[in-house]
C-alpha atoms as one frame of an Amber mdcrd trajectory, in Angstrom:
protein
  54.205  10.050 -53.716  57.849  10.098 -52.847  60.701   7.684 -53.375  63.534
   9.986 -52.394  65.007  10.430 -48.971  63.824  14.060 -48.762  61.292  14.371
 -45.998  58.178  16.401 -46.708  57.312  18.611 -43.769  54.110  17.843 -41.930
  52.990  21.483 -42.191  53.228  21.396 -45.992  50.808  18.487 -46.354  47.102
  18.900 -47.000  44.568  18.353 -44.199  42.332  15.449 -45.187  39.055  14.717
 -43.380  39.323  11.324 -41.675  35.876  10.474 -43.002  34.366  11.811 -46.214
  30.760  13.013 -46.635  29.700   9.398 -47.197  31.234   8.265 -43.877  34.117
   6.444 -45.565  37.865   6.510 -45.087  39.913   7.905 -47.987  39.872   4.921
 -50.363  42.786   6.395 -52.328  44.936   5.093 -49.447  43.991   1.424 -49.869
  47.106  -0.715 -50.243  49.299   2.428 -50.079  52.503   2.436 -48.071  53.259
   5.593 -46.182  53.507   7.726 -43.091  50.404   9.343 -41.653  49.525  11.807
 -38.911  46.158  11.755 -37.138  44.630  14.875 -35.619  41.661  15.452 -33.321
  38.749  17.774 -34.065  40.809  20.836 -33.083  43.599  19.677 -35.451  45.941
  18.844 -32.582  48.320  16.015 -33.486  47.367  12.786 -31.713  49.432  10.062
 -33.416  52.025   9.537 -36.137  52.447   6.107 -37.686  53.522   4.309 -40.805
  52.032   1.334 -42.527  52.198  -1.053 -45.460  48.466  -0.342 -45.895  47.557
   3.110 -44.603  43.832   2.522 -45.196  43.725  -0.572 -42.940  45.727   1.223
 -40.263  43.309   4.156 -40.333  40.439   1.705 -39.919  42.161   0.203 -36.858
  42.711   3.644 -35.346  39.105   4.805 -35.724  37.979   1.605 -33.988  40.475
   2.151 -31.153  40.298   5.961 -30.827  37.134   7.262 -32.550  37.076  10.537
 -30.598  40.602  11.449 -31.698  40.404  10.665 -35.424  39.082  13.717 -37.288
  41.858  14.865 -39.614  44.912  13.329 -41.189  47.942  14.092 -43.274  49.593
  11.407 -45.350  52.807  10.976 -47.290  52.676   7.863 -49.458  55.964   6.319
 -50.507  56.344   4.247 -53.648  59.591   2.436 -52.838  59.836   2.557 -49.067
  62.198   1.094 -46.595  61.940   1.131 -42.836  64.597   3.855 -42.525  62.660
   6.302 -44.735  59.419   5.552 -42.873  60.969   5.929 -39.420  62.930   9.057
 -40.351  59.746  10.691 -41.650  57.809   9.692 -38.529  60.545  11.081 -36.260
  60.851  14.289 -38.302  57.115  14.929 -38.060  57.107  14.387 -34.307  60.091
  16.733 -33.959  58.362  19.311 -36.191  55.325  19.139 -33.905  57.493  20.243
 -30.959  56.080  17.651 -28.552  55.465  13.943 -28.737  51.774  13.285 -29.385
  50.121  11.214 -26.650  49.532   8.401 -29.161  53.283   8.049 -29.615  53.940
   8.434 -25.890  51.891   7.529 -22.834  48.846   6.378 -24.867  50.714   4.381
 -27.520  49.074   1.061 -26.563  45.620   2.593 -27.035  46.553   3.436 -30.634
  48.554   0.364 -31.621  47.477  -2.670 -29.597  44.334  -4.786 -29.483  41.740
  -3.471 -27.036  41.894  -5.371 -23.739  38.360  -5.515 -22.339  39.347  -6.722
 -18.854  39.898  -3.194 -17.469  36.498  -2.245 -18.936  34.561  -4.870 -16.966
  31.610  -3.775 -14.873  31.539  -4.831 -11.203  29.047  -7.584 -12.082  31.282
  -8.859 -14.904  34.312  -8.834 -12.589  32.369 -10.846  -9.999  31.280 -13.377
 -12.634  34.850 -13.658 -13.909  36.289 -14.150 -10.412  33.703 -16.735  -9.338
  34.653 -18.855 -12.380  38.405 -18.705 -11.693  38.588 -22.491 -11.461  36.958
 -22.974 -14.899  38.849 -21.657 -17.938  35.932 -22.334 -20.299  33.528 -20.362
 -18.092  36.032 -17.514 -17.798  36.443 -17.446 -21.586  32.654 -17.202 -21.903
  32.554 -14.250 -19.487  35.367 -12.522 -21.424  33.574 -13.148 -24.720  30.392
 -11.540 -23.353  32.360  -8.545 -22.068  34.077  -8.271 -25.462  30.693  -8.322
 -27.204  29.384  -5.543 -24.942  32.483  -3.380 -25.460  32.377  -4.098 -29.202
  28.774  -2.862 -29.372  29.770   0.320 -27.507  32.718   0.934 -29.850  30.619
   0.343 -32.967  27.943   2.727 -31.666  30.589   5.389 -30.978  32.174   4.919
 -34.408  28.750   5.118 -36.039  27.927   8.282 -34.057  31.035   9.810 -35.675
  29.348   9.172 -39.019  31.604   6.283 -39.992  29.915   3.842 -42.346  32.941
   1.591 -42.841  32.432  -2.118 -42.268  34.263  -2.733 -38.999  34.582  -6.341
 -37.911  36.469  -7.565 -34.907  38.276 -10.899 -34.951  35.902 -13.355 -33.219
  38.766 -15.676 -32.229  40.270 -13.062 -29.918  37.104 -12.358 -27.950  37.486
 -15.458 -25.745  40.747 -14.010 -24.470  39.162 -10.597 -23.869  40.760  -8.814
 -26.817  39.218  -6.787 -29.632  41.170  -6.245 -32.828  40.020  -5.852 -36.395
  39.904  -8.904 -38.579
């Protein structure tokens, strides 16, 4: 842990498997404040973020980007402030030499709720459009699409060997959004 303003280099931090042998996230990060870097299977930097609970953020990321979450590096901070967190994040991105896609063109995919509307099948789009006059019917179509996409995400996360309990907020499904509860 660090409380000082010295920034630990990304290269000096230990590679940690995103999931342990039991399919769990590193529980040592529960309720820990810090900056973290997520790498794909080839250990190419995908995203750098900071959080008031690194563990919960990692859970969000594996639900949103399961194919890109294989390795991580973390610097926990005991007495943080936003400046320390942001300076560390920016230093790590600069050290990488290029902005990872998760901090650039794909940022929404890493940080925002999953919008299922662009993932609709042609049949789902037709059902949604034919109910345009009925908000309740449209909400029902969106909820069904959200349930289908949720099942696909959970299957993909499970295929990665993740045994974490991942639950999406049921209240958001009517509006076509998936985000962890």
